[in-house]
matplotlib code that plots the C-alpha trace (Angstrom):
import matplotlib.pyplot as plt

x = [30.7, 30.2, 27.6, 26.1, 25.5, 29.7, 29.8, 33.0, 32.8, 36.7, 36.3, 32.6, 34.8, 37.6, 34.9, 33.5, 35.3, 34.3, 31.1, 29.7, 31.1, 29.1, 25.6, 26.5, 24.6, 22.1, 18.8, 17.0, 19.4, 20.2, 18.3, 20.6, 23.6, 24.5, 23.4, 25.4, 28.7, 27.5, 26.8, 30.8, 32.0, 30.4, 31.6, 35.3, 35.7, 34.0, 36.7, 39.6, 39.0, 38.5, 34.5, 32.9, 29.6, 28.1, 26.4, 27.7, 24.0, 23.8, 27.5, 26.9, 23.1, 25.3, 27.6, 25.4, 23.6, 26.6, 27.9, 24.0, 25.0, 28.4, 27.4, 26.2, 24.1, 21.4, 18.1, 17.2, 20.3, 21.5, 21.9, 18.0, 17.6, 15.9, 14.0, 17.9, 18.5, 15.3, 15.8, 19.0, 17.3, 14.5, 17.0, 19.4, 15.9, 15.3, 18.7, 19.0, 15.6, 16.4, 19.9, 18.7, 20.0, 23.4, 23.3, 22.5, 25.3, 27.9, 26.4, 26.7, 30.6, 31.9, 30.1, 30.2, 29.7, 26.5]
y = [50.6, 49.7, 49.6, 48.0, 51.3, 52.2, 48.1, 48.1, 44.8, 43.7, 43.9, 42.1, 39.3, 38.9, 38.0, 34.8, 31.8, 33.7, 34.3, 30.8, 29.3, 31.1, 30.4, 26.7, 25.5, 28.4, 26.2, 29.2, 30.1, 26.8, 27.8, 30.1, 28.8, 28.0, 31.9, 33.4, 31.1, 32.8, 36.0, 35.7, 34.4, 36.8, 40.0, 38.3, 37.8, 41.0, 43.7, 41.3, 42.1, 38.7, 38.8, 42.0, 41.2, 42.1, 46.1, 48.5, 48.2, 44.9, 44.5, 47.5, 45.4, 42.4, 44.0, 45.5, 42.3, 39.8, 42.8, 42.6, 39.1, 39.3, 41.7, 39.9, 42.9, 44.5, 44.9, 41.3, 40.7, 37.0, 35.8, 35.5, 32.3, 31.6, 35.2, 36.7, 34.8, 35.6, 39.1, 38.3, 35.4, 38.4, 40.9, 38.0, 37.0, 40.2, 40.8, 37.6, 37.9, 41.8, 40.0, 37.0, 38.5, 38.4, 35.3, 33.5, 35.4, 34.8, 30.7, 31.3, 33.0, 30.2, 26.8, 28.2, 24.6, 23.5]
z = [30.8, 27.7, 25.7, 22.4, 20.3, 21.2, 19.1, 16.9, 14.5, 14.9, 19.2, 18.3, 16.4, 19.1, 21.8, 19.6, 21.5, 24.8, 23.8, 22.2, 25.7, 27.7, 25.7, 24.8, 27.6, 27.1, 25.5, 24.8, 22.3, 20.8, 17.7, 16.8, 17.8, 14.4, 12.8, 15.8, 15.2, 10.9, 12.6, 14.3, 11.5, 9.1, 11.4, 11.7, 7.3, 6.8, 9.1, 7.7, 4.5, 3.6, 2.7, 0.9, 0.3, 3.9, 3.9, 6.3, 8.1, 8.6, 9.5, 12.4, 13.2, 13.5, 15.8, 18.0, 18.0, 19.4, 21.7, 22.9, 23.5, 25.0, 27.1, 30.8, 32.0, 29.8, 29.8, 31.3, 32.5, 32.2, 35.3, 35.4, 34.8, 31.5, 31.0, 31.0, 27.5, 25.8, 26.3, 24.1, 21.8, 21.2, 19.7, 17.4, 16.4, 14.7, 13.9, 11.9, 10.3, 9.1, 7.8, 6.2, 3.3, 3.9, 5.9, 2.5, 0.6, 3.4, 3.3, -0.6, -0.3, 2.2, 0.4, -3.5, -4.0, -1.5]

ax = plt.figure().add_subplot(projection="3d")
ax.plot(x, y, z, "-o")
ax.set_aspect("equal")
plt.show()
């Protein structure tokens, strides 16, 4: 069984399309969808060396949060309607708040003229 504590950023980045497809109809995550996509991109760009601006601690938090999202069985299993995604939304909300400055720097890196 996979555990969040074992999350490797390179493996997490590879699950982007699969996870985004899985959550696209989860209304409780709708407000976080853009940040989820950005987090995947930031992890992927960090792993490939395209982006070097994320701290190791933030990279670990983001990878752990995305791994938690990808795991079907976590604190509240995802197959439980609504509640199954609420714990994911809470975990990601906390992580995204902690990494808010990292998100801003990454978005500036991706869109320097914005």
